[in-house]
Every structure is written in structure tokens, then in C-alpha cells.
C-alpha angles and dihedrals in degrees: 000000000000120000113272113180127198115201113197116215086206106185093045092048093047090049093050092046092049092058097036099056132058113257113283123193140173122237088259092058101257113143110231105163095104092051091045091053090043090056095044090053093045093048091048091048092049091048097042095045098034087227118187099184127053135179133171130215127197138190120234130221093246124100116261134218086268090064088053090052095046119012093201092058106137088348093136094058117110117235113282108264113261088235090066095041092053091053099052093080089047092053089050091050091052091048090051089052088054089048090239110154115241123209127193128153132183116242096031137065131241087255090063091049090050092049090049093050089049090052091049094053105046095154094052129094105236134193118191108210108207146148094230142034103246089111095061090097086072096056117119138138092303102028125071135168118234108198142165123269122200094325142001095282096048113080134178128199116213113208125163093283094046091052090051090047092050101040107016094236137084118266093251088055095057093096089055091045091052090046086066102034097036120205120262094197091058095033091240104161103210115174117324113241096018113117130190096268094050091044092053091050091050094049091046089054101041103023097216141026088246092058091045095054092044088058091045091052091058091041091232095116112122103221137127110279094242092049091048090050093050092049092051094046093049100039094121090048092051094049093046090047090055091052091048091050096046113099118224114242098186106061111150104247133143098237123166118172092213088066088062097059103135130217106048097102133129105257092196091056091048092049090049091057093045090051090051090051090046092238112153106163098056092054092062090054097056095086095057091047091053092049091057091056 
């Protein structure tokens, strides 16, 4: 069987699961709904994709190089709900029981770790399991994003064509697209007055932000006067927004894909943790997951 690697965008998936599922709590009062949804999605992905390698990436609490570049990066976000924060260590404990390697590094985000792992495994088929679409810039012939639809059970796979269909640009142009549209969830400013449709049209026409601003500097760019004016006024914002959106592919981590081989876990240990968390349904699915691998 060829190598098929799942990379878990853990914080994003926990966050999405927390809001997608009804509250779930142990008798002792520990919230567990985010971890439960996290596991259901992971099990479904492993089963659907017949994945035989799995790795998980997490954010840390520390500021990143993006905060140094732009102090208001993610500044508008409310504090992460305590219900999610308390479940992050639990998710890591479950991953450890499954012998799934966990990566987290101060100064960078999980997205940068994901991008780096992708760069380190160019010959491997990769599925990024996430709760959002930030990772679509990494999509190519061998990398896809496996994300949640309306709920936990509904999933969507973003390949090259799906990214084009959704955003109107190629995956490698997503950083240029976000340079124009910005990203409200990350407080990336983009260019004021440029929406997604206009941004897609601009990127389709000029390919990259670099090409766009070269044309604007010679005043040969064929754009509506108001759009041209907004682009010129917000050039610095656009260029900074591109840098904020671009994922690092050279984070210094000790990643070896063979460490991610999935299936050689202690089922008794996993069942013990599930019992402690009062999870019943996931336990019955362990056998089928082990058979696949």
C-alpha cells in the first residue's frame, strides 16, 4: 500500500467540533464534546481515505512571527472558550494513546508546521484534516484538504478543481487572493473595498500581486478607476497581507514520516482513556480502524 498521510490541523478541528456538536460532559464535569467530534472526524477520515500514516499539529499560546509583523494579527478574536482550552490536553492524551506524533512549536502556527511537513514529504499523498480552509494554498496534485461541511458527518475534499470552483483561483494563488480580500477571522486587512469576486477577477487577469503592482506602477493596468485607486492606496496593506497569509515551509522540526505509521497502538490503553472520558461509540470503531492498517 502506498503512503497516504493525514495531517490533523488540531486546533481548527477542535474549535469546529466544539461549535458543531451539542455540549458533552463527563459525570465529573469535564467538557468532552470537542474531543468527541475531533475523534469522529479523524476516524471517518482514516476510514474514508484508507490512511496509513497520521500526524497532528497544534498551535501554541505564544505570539508568532506574524504578530511581530502586524501587532493586530488576530487581535479581534475573543478569548478561546475555556471549554476548548480544557480539551486540548485531552486531545493530545488521546493522540499519544494512538501513537500519533504531535508537533507544536512556539513562534509559528500549526499551519506552518503542516506546510513544512508537506514540503518534507513531496512523494506522499497527503490529506490535511481541518476545520477551516486556510490550508487550501497548499493543495496540489498530491495534497488535498479534507474539511467539515455543515456538521461533523458531512465532509468536503478540496482538490485543485474544488479550490478553483470555490474561490475562482488556483490553490497557489490563494495567498495573492487573500492579500486582496483579507481574512476577517485572522484580522488580515487586505485591500479595503475589494471583495472576493473582484479579487478573483484580478488574480485571474494578473496571476499574482507582484504582476498586478508592476502593471499599476506603469499605469497600464486595465481596471475600474475606483478599484485601481483602492489598490494603489492600499499597496502596503496588500503586500503585508500576503506575507501574513503565506505559510512557512521551512520550520525546524524533526519530522520523519516513518514515525507516523498508524495502527500499532495499545487498544487497551485507548479503551481505558475512552472509558474515562465516557465515550462509548468510538470504542466500537477501533477494530475496523486497526483492520485497515
